[in-house]
VOGU-3710 file (C-alpha; in Angstrom, 3 decimals, decimal comma):
1> xxxxxxxxxx> -0,148/-0,198/0,062  2,948/2,457/0,896  5,032/1,516/-2,115  1,913/2,174/-4,275  1,057/4,864/-2,346  4,955/5,969/-2,622  5,062/5,478/-6,323  1,713/7,191/-7,184  3,182/9,866/-5,468  6,619/10,007/-6,982
11> xxxxxxxxxx> 4,695/9,563/-10,201  2,427/12,676/-9,169  5,583/14,303/-8,508  7,432/13,602/-11,487  4,349/15,007/-13,203  4,287/17,891/-11,051  7,812/18,517/-11,894  7,232/17,697/-15,480  4,593/20,701/-15,235  6,936/23,001/-13,693
21> xxxxxxxxxx> 9,474/22,482/-16,770  7,097/22,877/-19,720  6,095/26,017/-17,982  9,499/27,663/-17,748  10,277/26,538/-21,656  7,106/28,445/-22,521  7,291/31,689/-20,707  11,001/31,603/-21,893  9,966/32,111/-25,728  9,706/35,817/-26,437
31> xxxxxxxxxx> 6,995/36,837/-28,752  7,729/38,020/-32,310  7,274/41,510/-32,993  5,273/42,329/-36,158  6,969/43,597/-39,108  5,296/46,914/-39,409  3,454/47,618/-42,864  5,091/49,998/-45,109  3,625/53,173/-45,964  2,695/52,924/-49,972
41> xxxxxxxxxx> 4,135/55,862/-51,742  1,466/58,125/-53,669  1,370/57,623/-57,138  1,874/61,063/-58,960  -0,944/62,460/-61,020  0,318/62,259/-64,357  0,144/66,038/-66,115  -1,863/65,865/-69,399  -0,137/66,770/-72,465  -0,733/69,988/-74,278
51> xxxxxxxxxx> -2,824/69,783/-77,493  -0,679/70,767/-80,248  -2,142/73,791/-82,016  -3,200/73,079/-85,516  -1,141/74,997/-88,259  -3,406/76,793/-90,491  -3,470/75,585/-94,079  -2,292/78,017/-96,299  -4,758/80,171/-98,319  -3,839/79,110/-101,974
61> xxxxxxxxxx> -2,430/81,943/-104,308  -4,848/83,324/-107,416  -4,026/82,696/-110,817  -5,960/84,752/-113,528  -3,592/87,704/-114,256  -4,323/86,907/-117,891  -7,566/86,788/-117,797  -7,829/90,321/-116,075  -5,561/91,524/-118,854  -7,808/90,083/-121,360
71> xxxxxxxxxx> -10,914/92,082/-120,026  -9,454/95,422/-120,718  -10,099/94,706/-124,359  -13,517/94,254/-123,296  -13,280/98,194/-122,014  -12,072/99,083/-125,305  -14,968/97,491/-127,218  -17,571/99,199/-125,042  -16,018/102,418/-125,736  -16,013/101,927/-129,374
81> xxxxxxxxxx> -19,901/100,952/-129,183  -20,267/104,521/-126,920  -18,925/106,357/-129,376  -21,027/104,963/-132,526  -24,076/105,041/-130,380  -23,517/108,589/-129,417  -23,114/109,142/-133,520  -26,215/107,563/-134,218  -28,435/109,705/-131,587  -27,093/112,892/-132,624
91> xxxxxxxxxx> -27,970/111,892/-136,277  -31,401/112,267/-135,339  -30,613/116,330/-134,449  -29,472/116,521/-137,875  -32,441/115,181/-139,722  -31,049/111,483/-140,927  -34,956/110,769/-141,160  -36,077/113,526/-143,021  -36,125/114,515/-146,613  -32,983/116,647/-147,730
101> xxxxxxxxxx> -34,953/119,765/-148,794  -37,723/120,569/-147,335  -39,231/123,865/-145,678  -38,474/125,555/-142,186  -39,331/123,419/-139,510  -39,049/122,504/-135,989  -39,973/119,271/-134,163  -39,950/118,177/-130,357  -38,984/114,085/-129,716  -38,366/111,218/-127,012
111> xxxxxxxxxx> -37,213/108,130/-127,992  -36,866/104,580/-125,873  -34,493/101,939/-126,314  -32,254/104,805/-125,240  -34,051/107,173/-123,458  -33,595/110,221/-125,602  -35,882/113,799/-125,394  -34,913/117,269/-127,502  -35,664/119,501/-129,761  -34,342/119,649/-133,153
121> xxxxxxxxxx> -34,907/121,667/-136,550  -33,681/123,375/-139,789  -33,753/126,947/-141,086  -33,166/128,167/-144,545  -30,330/130,820/-144,734  -30,713/131,620/-148,487  -32,341/129,421/-151,070  -29,477/127,090/-151,296  -27,987/127,261/-147,920  -29,641/125,611/-144,358
131> xxxxxxxxxx> -28,875/125,606/-141,016  -29,868/122,087/-138,826  -29,494/122,176/-135,590  -30,529/120,428/-132,300  -29,963/119,464/-128,692  -31,041/116,482/-126,921  -30,653/114,820/-123,605  -30,109/111,221/-123,409  -29,060/107,965/-121,432  -28,319/104,320/-123,243
141> xxxxxxxxxx> -26,491/101,155/-122,479  -24,968/98,527/-124,782  -22,803/95,917/-124,002  -21,621/96,007/-120,068  -21,499/99,905/-120,429  -24,179/102,235/-119,421  -24,292/106,346/-119,971  -26,195/107,637/-117,296  -26,339/111,040/-118,074  -25,434/112,865/-121,335
151> xxxxxxxxxx> -26,113/116,051/-123,288  -25,910/115,869/-127,063  -25,752/119,256/-129,434  -25,498/118,988/-133,181  -25,572/121,294/-136,004  -25,021/121,163/-139,819  -24,781/123,629/-142,464  -26,176/122,231/-145,786  -25,779/123,591/-149,371  -28,583/122,166/-151,600
161> xxxxxxxxxx> -27,893/123,678/-155,357  -31,479/124,056/-155,775  -31,143/126,134/-159,142  -29,788/123,123/-160,828  -33,373/121,776/-161,272  -34,761/118,392/-159,816  -31,629/116,505/-159,981  -28,453/118,197/-158,161  -25,823/117,824/-155,708  -25,570/119,225/-152,230
171> xxxxxxxxxx> -22,763/118,827/-149,232  -23,203/118,866/-145,612  -20,602/119,896/-142,806  -21,138/119,850/-139,479  -20,479/118,354/-136,003  -21,942/116,521/-132,750  -20,824/117,316/-129,390  -21,800/115,373/-125,981  -19,659/117,017/-123,067  -20,231/115,997/-119,606
181> xxxxxxxxxx> -20,928/112,386/-119,518  -21,485/110,152/-117,031  -20,699/106,860/-117,677  -20,370/103,649/-116,239  -18,191/100,507/-117,427  -17,724/97,009/-116,279  -15,711/94,587/-116,236  -15,307/90,559/-115,676  -12,602/88,249/-115,309  -11,814/84,591/-114,304
191> xxxxxxxxxx> -9,584/83,429/-111,531  -8,454/80,182/-109,925  -10,581/80,712/-106,818  -13,844/81,924/-108,536  -14,733/84,798/-110,658  -14,521/88,815/-110,365  -16,961/91,193/-111,642  -16,691/94,995/-111,340  -18,565/98,531/-112,133  -16,813/101,186/-112,569
201> xxxxxxxxxx> -18,312/105,292/-112,578  -16,027/107,583/-114,517  -16,875/110,817/-117,078  -16,360/111,058/-120,890  -17,171/113,503/-123,346  -17,847/112,622/-127,281  -16,940/114,845/-129,999  -17,529/114,338/-133,820  -16,584/116,118/-137,011  -18,403/115,298/-140,349
211> xxxxxxxxxx> -18,710/116,167/-144,375  -21,165/114,719/-146,838  -21,612/114,946/-150,490  -24,451/113,859/-152,328  -26,813/114,028/-154,961  -30,637/114,560/-154,591  -33,327/113,634/-157,127  -37,015/114,987/-157,174  -38,382/111,780/-159,328  -42,084/112,986/-158,445
221> xxxxxxxxxx> -44,163/115,966/-156,551  -44,007/112,947/-153,863  -41,070/111,551/-154,176  -37,469/112,399/-153,325  -34,555/110,001/-153,260  -30,794/110,622/-152,828  -27,930/108,701/-152,060  -24,458/110,419/-150,493  -20,857/109,830/-149,343  -20,347/111,175/-145,424
231> xxxxxxxxxx> -16,730/110,699/-143,907  -16,613/111,324/-140,273  -14,209/111,364/-137,317  -14,693/111,147/-133,750  -13,196/111,670/-130,470  -13,889/110,184/-126,862  -12,256/111,412/-123,760  -12,689/109,330/-120,852  -11,102/110,406/-117,479  -8,782/107,829/-115,570
241> xxxxxxxxxx> -10,321/105,466/-113,010  -9,251/102,512/-110,442  -11,389/99,277/-110,100  -13,658/99,821/-107,203  -13,319/98,351/-103,501  -14,024/95,100/-103,506  -13,647/91,821/-101,017  -12,130/89,920/-103,955  -10,286/91,540/-106,898  -6,675/90,114/-106,670
251> xxxxxxxxxx> -5,653/91,369/-110,247  -6,848/95,066/-109,816  -6,873/97,606/-112,766  -6,256/101,153/-113,161  -7,400/103,058/-115,992  -5,496/106,160/-117,420  -7,392/109,474/-118,589  -7,305/108,759/-122,462  -8,916/109,602/-125,676  -10,395/106,656/-128,217
261> xxxxxxxxxx> -10,597/107,685/-131,705  -11,647/106,280/-135,023  -12,568/107,618/-138,402  -15,519/106,321/-140,370  -16,785/106,156/-144,520  -20,654/105,898/-144,620  -22,016/104,992/-148,263  -25,901/105,224/-148,014  -29,194/106,450/-149,550  -32,742/107,136/-148,531
271> xxxxxxxxxx> -36,365/107,628/-150,059  -38,947/109,948/-148,757  -42,688/109,555/-150,457  -45,654/110,949/-149,606  -48,932/108,796/-149,767  -51,918/110,810/-150,356  -52,179/114,003/-148,961  -51,580/112,931/-144,832  -48,929/110,371/-144,851  -45,101/111,027/-145,049
281> xxxxxxxxxx> -42,614/107,956/-145,105  -38,957/107,636/-145,090  -36,659/105,245/-145,185  -32,975/105,585/-145,018  -29,898/103,006/-144,543  -26,004/102,256/-145,587  -22,689/100,909/-144,962  -20,357/101,721/-142,676  -16,272/101,097/-142,478  -14,133/102,265/-139,741
291> xxxxxxxxxx> -10,278/102,761/-140,098  -7,561/104,195/-138,499  -9,033/103,294/-135,219  -7,180/103,783/-131,910  -7,948/103,055/-128,218  -7,202/105,179/-125,656  -6,887/102,750/-122,760  -3,524/102,254/-121,355  -4,377/99,839/-117,986  -1,832/98,890/-115,126
301> xxxxxxxxxx> -3,200/95,511/-113,994  -1,920/93,886/-110,826  0,226/90,971/-111,835  0,102/91,514/-115,924  1,936/95,445/-115,875  0,747/97,982/-118,533  -1,968/96,438/-120,854  -3,019/98,738/-124,281  -5,612/97,143/-125,938  -6,154/97,688/-129,924
311> xxxxxxxxxx> -9,319/97,996/-132,256  -9,311/96,894/-135,573  -11,192/98,099/-138,307  -15,005/97,350/-138,198  -17,828/97,170/-140,228  -21,831/97,740/-140,055  -25,202/98,721/-141,637  -26,795/101,506/-140,156  -30,865/102,076/-140,777  -33,486/104,485/-140,162
321> xxxxxxxxxx> -37,272/105,481/-140,994  -40,190/107,716/-140,233  -43,952/107,569/-140,650  -45,396/110,686/-140,088  -49,026/111,532/-139,751  -50,395/115,366/-141,077  -52,879/116,275/-138,349  -53,461/119,947/-139,746  -51,657/122,445/-142,037  -48,265/122,437/-140,686
331> xxxxxxxxxx> -48,410/119,964/-137,578  -46,743/116,650/-138,280  -46,852/113,772/-135,531  -43,603/111,061/-136,567  -42,642/107,908/-135,438  -39,705/107,035/-136,053  -36,435/104,544/-135,437  -32,852/103,956/-135,936  -30,323/101,156/-135,704  -27,002/99,404/-136,179
341> xxxxxxxxxx> -26,633/95,612/-137,603  -23,333/93,807/-137,806  -20,560/92,031/-135,339  -19,628/93,508/-132,005  -18,249/95,760/-130,692  -20,850/97,598/-132,475  -23,275/94,630/-132,744  -27,302/94,965/-133,284  -29,038/98,341/-131,458  -32,539/100,049/-132,283
351> xxxxxxxxxx> -33,468/103,144/-130,713  -37,073/104,468/-131,844  -39,427/107,478/-130,396  -42,226/109,905/-131,477  -41,661/113,703/-132,379  -44,164/116,548/-133,134  -43,147/118,890/-136,349  -44,332/122,052/-136,915  -43,076/123,733/-140,562  -43,464/127,224/-141,187
//
């Protein structure tokens, strides 16, 4: 019992002693220190890359200097037409639609096609010599130009050899004057960036002198026929100007003051007839040839320098007519027309009007 009991106590002691040893070993083991978690370094915010500024596309340089220079030829044609039209309108003041020999008369008239209003007539100075004269105010336009204001005056002396009988020669010498005109010219040309159209304004003056030799025949108491040859010299003075300021005109032109000039020969005829006792008719016409023409244009064109156009010899037909109604003794109401027919720069034109004529 005691041994068993001692063994039990020893066993218990060993167990107790073992227990103490185990406890000492556990207390001698150090607790590991936790490794600190490093603070993360902040990632820098990336700076935005600057957007590159776009390089502007350069505007292409336009071409078209040659076209601009060529348009100066159109100006020369416009100015030639202006001289011829002015002469046609002035011829009405010299009785182009009336018979060669008639009594003293005076006529007030107005016309359309080209607006014109004026007065003209004739006065017998001697049995052989008569004065023809007239004045008018007119506006007209053709082929790109426009005359917005133009006074016209004309006068002539006619010598008719009445003492030779019913068939005889006659001669005229006279002049047409049209100063202080207000006129506009147009110019158009093409460029690689588009078309350009320009309208310019300036002043001009037209002058002309002429001589005429013809033959008149009174083939009956109601009929008079005549044929003639005319020589004309015309001048046109145009004040200098430059293209108007516009948004797009890369090939600007500057036109110097200059004088246009031409000479004309006209071969023509006319017939005047009285129907019954109240209706008068007249038809007239002729062929015209120009020679020794000169354009007064000297243009300075950007990119092309000085441009001097030329005007060659031109030919065309001129025609006219009148229908008169004798209202009462000495009073006649007239319808008349005048025009040209031919190629440019003269072209086809027509001017018509009405008049009231008083014979005395």
